[in-house]
C-alpha positions in Angstrom: -108.8 211.8 -170.5 -105.4 210.7 -170.7 -104.3 209.9 -174.6 -101.5 207.3 -175.6 -101.0 209.4 -178.8 -100.2 212.9 -177.0 -97.1 213.0 -174.5 -98.6 214.0 -171.3 -95.2 215.7 -169.3 -92.6 218.0 -172.4 -89.5 218.7 -171.0 -88.0 221.4 -173.2 -84.6 222.3 -174.0 -82.5 219.6 -173.6 -79.3 218.6 -174.9 -77.4 215.5 -176.3 -74.4 214.0 -175.1 -72.7 211.0 -174.4 -72.5 209.3 -171.0 -68.8 209.0 -169.6 -68.8 208.5 -166.2 -70.5 208.8 -163.1 -68.3 210.7 -160.4 -70.7 210.1 -157.2 -74.2 209.0 -156.6 -75.4 212.8 -157.8 -73.0 213.5 -160.3 -72.2 212.2 -163.8 -69.8 213.4 -166.9 -71.3 214.0 -170.0 -69.0 214.7 -173.3 -71.1 217.3 -175.6 -69.4 218.2 -178.9 -65.4 218.6 -177.7 -65.9 219.4 -173.9 -67.1 217.4 -170.6 -69.9 218.2 -168.2 -70.7 217.6 -164.9 -74.1 217.1 -164.4 -76.5 216.6 -161.5 -78.2 213.2 -161.5 -81.8 213.3 -159.9 -81.9 209.4 -159.7 -79.4 207.9 -156.8 -80.4 204.7 -157.0 -77.6 202.2 -158.7 -78.5 202.3 -162.5 -76.5 198.8 -163.3 -77.8 199.2 -166.4 -75.6 202.0 -167.0 -72.5 202.0 -169.5 -70.4 204.4 -170.8 -71.3 205.4 -174.4 -74.6 205.9 -173.7 -76.4 208.7 -175.1 -77.5 211.2 -172.2 -80.0 214.3 -172.9 -79.7 216.8 -170.6 -80.7 220.9 -169.8 -78.6 223.5 -168.8 -79.2 225.0 -165.4 -80.0 229.2 -165.3 -76.9 230.6 -164.9 -78.3 232.6 -161.9 -78.9 229.9 -159.8 -75.8 228.7 -157.7 -75.4 225.1 -157.5 -72.4 222.8 -158.1 -73.0 221.4 -161.7 -74.1 223.3 -164.7 -76.7 221.2 -166.4 -79.4 217.9 -165.0 -79.8 214.9 -166.6 -83.2 214.8 -167.8 -82.9 210.8 -169.4 -80.5 208.2 -170.4 -80.4 205.5 -173.0 -80.6 202.3 -172.2 -77.8 201.1 -175.0 -78.4 197.5 -174.6 -82.3 197.5 -174.6 -82.4 200.3 -177.2 -84.6 202.5 -174.5 -84.7 206.0 -173.6 -85.3 206.2 -170.0 -86.4 209.3 -167.8 -84.1 209.8 -165.2 -85.1 213.0 -163.6 -87.2 211.7 -160.7 -88.9 214.9 -159.9 -91.4 214.0 -162.4 -93.0 210.8 -161.1 -95.5 213.5 -159.0 -95.9 215.2 -161.6 -96.9 212.2 -163.9 -98.7 210.6 -161.2 -101.3 214.3 -161.2 -101.9 214.0 -164.9 -102.6 210.0 -164.8 -104.5 210.0 -161.1 -107.8 209.4 -162.6 -106.9 207.1 -164.5 -104.8 205.0 -162.0 -105.8 205.6 -158.7 -109.5 206.9 -159.5 -110.1 203.9 -162.1 -112.0 206.8 -164.3 -110.1 208.0 -167.2 -112.9 211.0 -167.7 -112.1 212.0 -164.4 -110.2 214.7 -162.8 -109.6 214.3 -159.1 -108.8 217.0 -156.7 -105.1 216.1 -155.3 -103.5 217.5 -151.8 -100.2 216.8 -152.3 -97.5 216.3 -149.2 -99.9 215.7 -146.5 -99.2 214.3 -143.0 -100.8 211.1 -141.7 -100.0 209.3 -138.6 -96.5 211.0 -138.3 -95.2 210.7 -142.1 -95.3 213.2 -144.7 -97.7 211.0 -148.0 -97.0 212.1 -151.7 -100.9 212.5 -152.4 -104.7 212.3 -150.9 -106.6 211.7 -154.3 -110.2 212.7 -154.3 -112.1 210.8 -156.9 -114.9 211.8 -158.9 -117.1 209.5 -157.0 -116.4 210.6 -153.7 -113.9 208.4 -152.4 -110.2 209.6 -151.3 -107.3 207.5 -151.5 -104.1 208.3 -149.9 -100.9 207.2 -152.3 -97.3 207.4 -152.0 -95.7 207.5 -155.6 -92.5 205.5 -156.4 -90.2 205.8 -159.7 -88.2 202.6 -161.3 -85.8 202.5 -164.3 -84.7 198.9 -163.6 -86.1 196.3 -166.6 -84.4 192.7 -166.6 -85.5 189.3 -168.3 -87.2 190.9 -171.3 -89.7 193.3 -169.3 -89.7 192.7 -165.4 -89.1 196.4 -164.0 -88.3 196.2 -160.4 -88.3 198.4 -157.1 -85.9 198.7 -155.7 -82.6 198.9 -157.0 -81.3 199.4 -153.7 -82.1 198.8 -150.4 -84.5 201.1 -149.6 -85.5 201.4 -145.4 -87.8 205.0 -147.1 -89.7 202.9 -149.1 -90.2 200.2 -146.3 -91.6 202.7 -144.2 -93.9 204.4 -146.6 -95.7 200.6 -147.0 -95.5 200.5 -143.3 -97.4 203.8 -143.1 -99.6 202.9 -145.8 -100.8 199.8 -144.1 -101.0 201.2 -140.9 -103.6 203.7 -142.6 -105.3 200.9 -144.3 -105.4 199.4 -140.8 -107.4 202.5 -140.0 -110.0 203.0 -142.8 -108.4 204.7 -145.3 -108.0 203.4 -149.3 -104.1 203.5 -149.2 -102.2 203.0 -153.0 -98.6 202.5 -154.1 -98.0 204.1 -157.7 -95.5 203.1 -159.5 -94.3 205.4 -162.6 -92.0 202.6 -164.6 -89.9 205.3 -166.6 -89.4 203.4 -169.7 -91.4 201.4 -172.7 -89.8 197.7 -172.5 -91.7 196.7 -168.9 -94.5 194.1 -169.2 -94.6 193.4 -165.5 -93.4 195.2 -162.3 -92.7 193.4 -159.2 -90.5 194.0 -155.7 -86.5 193.4 -155.8 -86.3 190.6 -153.6 -82.8 189.8 -154.1 -82.1 193.6 -153.6 -84.3 194.6 -151.0 -86.3 191.6 -149.3 -87.8 194.1 -146.5 -89.4 195.6 -149.0 -90.1 192.4 -150.9 -91.6 190.8 -147.8 -93.8 193.5 -146.8 -94.9 194.7 -150.0 -96.3 190.7 -150.5 -97.5 190.8 -146.9 -99.6 194.3 -147.5 -101.4 193.0 -150.9 -104.7 193.0 -149.8 -104.8 196.1 -148.2 -102.7 198.8 -149.8 -103.7 199.1 -153.9 -100.4 198.3 -156.0 -100.8 199.9 -159.7 -97.8 201.0 -162.2 -97.6 202.6 -165.0 -95.8 202.4 -167.9 -94.0 205.8 -169.5 -92.6 205.7 -173.5 -90.3 208.7 -173.7 -89.3 210.0 -177.2 -86.6 212.6 -178.3 -87.4 215.0 -181.1 -85.5 218.2 -181.7 -84.9 220.0 -178.6 -87.9 218.3 -176.8 -88.0 215.4 -174.7 -91.7 213.8 -174.9 -92.7 211.6 -172.5 -96.1 209.6 -173.3 -98.4 206.9 -171.0 -97.9 203.6 -172.0 -100.6 202.0 -170.0 -100.6 200.2 -166.5 -99.0 197.0 -166.6 -99.4 194.4 -164.2 -98.2 194.0 -160.1 -97.1 191.0 -159.0 -96.5 191.8 -155.1 -95.3 188.3 -154.2 -93.0 185.9 -156.2 
């Protein structure tokens, strides 16, 4: 059973710095002490809330690994909102693995069997989740960090043909008899509800609304804390998903 009091993910070896600028979609400049570092950003989204001067937490990469940047951004503070945002999208599937029983099986005591990166009807899906009651669900996981208007989480923050394709694939599978779910990891604690970002990606929003009767939409809120050199991610509960607005 997932506990609200214990972290579900712990990331060791984090360092604190200050965000200076975004060089491109995947690289940011960080000031730490009296030196500047160029760190890899695993979230290529627009991050419209990001401002110079916000605190950044990063991890140094192993020196034995050949790469262009020496560090990876793990989290960034949204200074205006006063919350820490998990900014390494690679953890979205890790978070889902821990929360699958709660989110997909609706049974906090269940530890479901998970198959990852499964190919169905020519597309790769994140998970096929087998629940303790014998049911099987095809799941695609999405990460979102954009929150506006006092708690409205929005997805996506940039037009995403990939997300559109995933929705269409889930709908096709649902029409063929599969149970299908789109699971959102909302990686900041100030979210109250989640909606499709109609102004940014009207196609995705239309699809999400159209498929509301055949695709199960769920969203998990995550709470991020930093203690010494550890970044702790807690489960903050499920929040409502409003597919049509």
